[in-house]
N, C-alpha and C positions, 0 to 999 in steps of 0.2 A: 189335660194341658197343665204344664206344672205351672205352682203358684210362686216359685223363685224366680226372682227377674236375674237377668244374663249379666254381669258385670261390662263395665263400659271396655274393659281388657280386650276380654272374649268378644265382645261385636268388633272392635277395632281390628282384632285377629281375624276372624272372618271376613270383615269388609277388605280388608288387604289381599287375603287367601283370592277372593271373588275378582278384585283388580284384578290379577295376575292372570286367573282366567280369563278376563274380559280382552287382557293384552295379548294374551296368546290365541285369543278367535273362540274363546270357547265361549259361547253366550250363553248356551243351555246351563253350563258348569255355572257360570256368574250369574245367572237368575236365580237357581237352586240354591245358593249358598247366601244371595242376597235376601232372599225370602224365610231363610232359615232364622233370619236376626230379627229379635220380637219387633213388630210394628209398635211405637209409641201409642200411648192408648188416646193421646189426643190426636193425632194423627187417623188410627184407626175410625175413630168416633166420624170424624171427618167424610173418610171412605165411606163408611156406612151412608152417610146423609148424601154423600152426593153420586156415587157411582152403584152402592145396594149392597146388600148381605151375599148374593150370589159372588160376587166380583170376590169378596174377600172370602168366601168360603171355598169356592173354586180353585182360586189362586195359590193356593196352598200357603199362605201368608202365616205366618208365626204369630199368633195372637194373644199368647200367654200372659202377657203385661196388660192390655186390655181386658181378660176377664180379671186378672187379679185384680186390677181397678174397679172395673164395673160389674164383677159378678158373671156367675154362670149364665148361659142362656142371653147374656146382653145383645147377641145379634138379633135375638128374635124378640124384643121389647121394642 
């Protein structure tokens, strides 16, 4: 995963595209785009503790910002 964080502008552009897909009835497209936005590290940590690593890994979430903050392999620690 990239160590660079996504700009807030890019996150908002993707969010707007995702919302347009949801409004058009494309829930799969909406979900795909939402999961492409890097999950904030604090939220990734809480999700890891409450729903487990399998959910995060298998769910296709973008964890690049959490990896940048917590280091490689943070999910397995």
